[in-house]
N, C-alpha and C positions, 0 to 999 in steps of 0.2 A: 504494500500500500504506500502510495507516494504522498508525503505530507506537503502542505502548502507552506510557503515562506511567509513569515509574519513580520509586518512593519507597523510599528507604533507611530501614529501621527503625533505631532508636537503636543496637542492637547492631552492625549493619553499618556505620553511620556511624563508630562508635568504632573498629572494625577498620580502616576505610579511613584514618582519621586517623593510625593507628599506622604506616602505610607511608611510609617516608621516601625510598625509592628512586624517583626520578622516572619511570624507564622502566617499572617495575613498576606504578606508579600509572596510567600511560597504558595499559598492557596491561589492567588491571582495568576502566578506563573503556571501552575498546574492547569488552571482553567484555560489559559491561552494555548497550552500544549494540546489539550483536548480539542480545542477549536481547530488547530492546525491539522489534526488527524480527521476530524468529522465536522467540517465547516458548515454543512447544509442542514443542521438540525432544526432551527426555527428562524423564520424571517418575519419581520414586522410588515404590517399592511397599512394602507392609508397613506398619510403624509411621510411615513418612514419606510415605504416600500423599497425593498432592496437592501435594507439594513437588517442585520442578523443580531440576535442576542443570545448569550449563553450565561448561565449563572451558577451560583453555589451558595451554600449557607456556611457561615463561620461564626461561631459563638452566638448562635441565635439570630444573627442578622443576615439578611439576604443581600447578596452582591451581584452585580451584573457587568458584563463586558459587551459593548456594542461594536460591530465591525461590518465592513463591506468586503466583497470578494471579487477579485479579478480572475475569472476562470481561465482566460487565455494565458495570462502570465503565471497563474497558480500562486497568487499573492493574496494574503488577507491583510486588510488595513484596519488596525484597531483604532476606532474613533474615540472611544471613551470607556472609562471604567469607574465603578464606585458603588456605594450602597444603593439599594433599590429605591429608596425614598426620593421621589421627584426625578429619578434618573432619566426616564424617557422624555420628560418635558425639557430637560437640559439638552439632551441629544437633539431633540427637534429644534430648539433654539439655535443650536450650532449650525444646522443646515438652512435656517431661514435667512 
């Protein structure tokens, strides 16, 4: 099985740098690795059509990673990551 290359967009890089808790950082990295192996699990519809989301729970909090996929180049672009609260509204604002 061929994995996709993952590129963090500047916004996602900044969000990742803000995470100081080591275990949470590891959980995000594991989530991104899962995305690189199985990128087509769930996509958003409506105004976020073409944006995919993948998530996990960590210490009772739900976290999300939003990304887009370039199938021709086999590249995943991580758009944003963070806790689930108001996550999709922020991603939507990013594209507006």
